[in-house]
N, C-alpha and C positions, 0 to 999 in steps of 0.2 A: 504494500500500500504506500503510495507516494504522499508527500506532505500536502500537495494540493488537494488530493482527494480527502485527506483527513480534515482540512479546514473548510473545504467546499464540497460537501458530499453530493450536491446536486450536479449532475452532468449536463443537464439542459438548462440553458439560460433563457429566461423569458424576455421577450422584447418589451420595449417601453409602450405605454398606453398612447393612444392618439393625443390625449391632453398633454402628456409629458413631452411628446415629440413636438407638438406645437409650441409649448412653453419654451423648450430648448431652442426652437427656431427663432421665436420672437424676442426672447429676453435679451440676447446680446445686441440686437438691433435697436430695441427701445432704450436700453441703457446707454448705448453709444450716442443716440440722438440727445438724450438728456445730458450726457457728459459734454457734448458739443455746445449745447446751450449754456451749461455751467462755465465752460472755458470762454465763451463769448462775453460773459459778464465782465471778465477781466479787461476787455478791450474798452469798456465804457469810461475808464479813467482818462482817456484823451480829452474828454469834454471838461475836465477840471482845469486844463491849461488854457491860456488866453492866446489863441492864434487866429489867423484868418480862416475863412471857410475852406479853402483848398488845402492848407496845411493840416487842418483838422481831419479832412477826408483822407489825406495821405497817411496821417498817423493812425487813423482807424483801420485803414487797409493793412498797414504794417502790423498792427496788433492782432488782426484777424488772420494773418498768414498761417499760424499753427493750426487754427481751427479749419482753415482750408485744406491743409494736408490731412488732418484728421477726417474731414468729410470725404475727401477723395479716397482714402483707404476704406471708409465705410461704404461708399458706393461700390467699390470693387468687391468688398467682402459680402455685400448683399447677394451677389451671385456665386462667388467663390469664397467659401468660408475659410479656407486655408490662408487666404490673403489677409483676412482679419486677424487670424491667430498670429501670423508672422508679423504683420505690419504694426499692430498695437503693441506687441512685445518689443519690437525695435524702437517704437516711439518711447516706450517706458524706459528702455535702456539709454536712449539718447538724452532724455530728460534728466535722468540720474547722473549721467556723465557730465552734463553741462552745469547742473545745479550743485552737486555734491562738493566740488572744490570751493564754492562760494558760501554755501549755507550749511551749517552743521546741525540745525534744529530738525528733529525727526519729522515734524509736521510738514515742514517745507519740502523735505527730501521725499517723503512717502505720500504726500497728499494727492499728487497727480498720478504717479506710476502705479499705485496699488489698484485704483479703479481701472486703469488701462490693462493691467494684468488680469483682472477679473473678467473684463470684456473679452480679452484674448483667449482666456481659458474657456469661456462659454462658446466662442466661435470654434475653438478646437474641438470641444465636445460635440458640437453640432456637425462639424465636418466628419469626425469619426463615425458618428451615427449614420450620416448619409453614405459613407463608404460601406458600412456593414449592411445597410438596408437600402439598396439602390431603388427599390420599388417605391420608396417614400418620396424620392425626389420628383418634384413636379416638372413637367416639361415647360421650359421657359423660352 
């Protein structure tokens, strides 16, 4: 008797329910949209500065560039889940790489990448589920 049989005596693994599959499909997408809105709030600080109209628009566009990259990855991940898993993991690593040398407070360092890694993990789980159950994938 192997160790795997001792811990997991059931040899047949039941599939996820329809509700679980739909929840796993929609949760990373909804969380990513909410996170993009959360990141966009940080761009509103440009209105505290006193500049002309065009400089304020330029500053707003510059502040929204990370959100644009995030949304581009989300658009690609909507169809190909593995891109969401890889892309959001890379964004989390880049953020930590840029912020860690300057800020040592844990909330600053982990406040952005932890939600990114959760979203990436959900996209990864959805992608693995789609690979195991290809009949669930809808024709797009």
